[in-house]
TIBAZA-918543 format. One record per residue (C-alpha): residue number from 0; x, y, z. Coordinates in steps of 0.2 Angstrom, whole numbers, m for minus. Example, Ala and Ser with C-alpha at 12.3 -4.5 7.8 and 13.67 -1.06 7.14 Angstrom:
[0,[62,m22,39]]
[1,[68,m5,36]]
This chain:
[0,[1194,18,225]]
[1,[1196,37,226]]
[2,[1207,46,214]]
[3,[1217,57,226]]
[4,[1224,68,212]]
[5,[1207,72,205]]
[6,[1200,75,223]]
[7,[1214,87,226]]
[8,[1211,96,210]]
[9,[1193,98,215]]
[10,[1198,105,232]]
[11,[1210,118,224]]
[12,[1197,123,211]]
[13,[1185,126,225]]
[14,[1197,136,235]]
[15,[1201,147,219]]
[16,[1182,150,216]]
[17,[1179,155,235]]
[18,[1194,167,233]]
[19,[1187,175,217]]
[20,[1170,176,225]]
[21,[1177,184,241]]
[22,[1187,197,231]]
[23,[1171,201,221]]
[24,[1161,202,237]]
[25,[1173,213,245]]
[26,[1173,225,231]]
[27,[1154,226,232]]
[28,[1155,230,250]]
[29,[1168,244,248]]
[30,[1155,253,237]]
[31,[1146,264,248]]
[32,[1127,266,245]]
[33,[1113,276,254]]
[34,[1102,263,261]]
[35,[1084,265,255]]
[36,[1089,278,242]]
[37,[1101,268,231]]
[38,[1103,250,225]]
[39,[1117,241,217]]
[40,[1113,232,201]]
[41,[1124,222,189]]
[42,[1118,231,174]]
[43,[1107,246,171]]
[44,[1090,242,164]]
[45,[1082,252,150]]
[46,[1071,267,153]]
[47,[1053,262,152]]
[48,[1049,278,142]]
[49,[1064,280,129]]
[50,[1074,265,130]]
[51,[1090,274,136]]
[52,[1100,267,151]]
[53,[1089,270,167]]
[54,[1096,278,182]]
[55,[1081,276,194]]
[56,[1068,264,199]]
[57,[1055,276,204]]
[58,[1037,279,207]]
[59,[1030,292,195]]
[60,[1019,307,198]]
[61,[1004,297,190]]
[62,[1007,282,202]]
[63,[1015,268,193]]
[64,[1033,263,195]]
[65,[1046,262,182]]
[66,[1064,262,177]]
[67,[1068,280,172]]
[68,[1083,289,164]]
[69,[1089,305,171]]
[70,[1078,316,160]]
[71,[1062,306,162]]
[72,[1065,305,181]]
[73,[1066,324,182]]
[74,[1050,325,171]]
[75,[1039,311,178]]
[76,[1047,305,195]]
[77,[1041,310,212]]
[78,[1057,319,215]]
[79,[1061,310,231]]
[80,[1071,295,235]]
[81,[1069,282,248]]
[82,[1057,268,253]]
[83,[1040,270,244]]
[84,[1047,283,232]]
[85,[1061,276,222]]
[86,[1080,271,222]]
[87,[1094,277,212]]
[88,[1102,263,202]]
[89,[1121,261,205]]
[90,[1131,250,194]]
[91,[1142,237,203]]
[92,[1160,240,200]]
């Protein structure tokens, strides 16, 4: 026998979760990004050189890719954003 109250609570909980996810999804969609040049992240990784918060996932002048803070991007990054060069990391709101 099905417990109707329990079943209705599950349906209500499911609706609440979908509503929360929809609100979060809409907030992300409202955040404008430049395709290929920027990427949304849930948290900023550490710079591979100094450990500060990275602002870029970039190819370096010497070839390898890495997470770079502003200072190290200016010093070691290729200086161009886009596919094959690097992306600016944008923290999700």
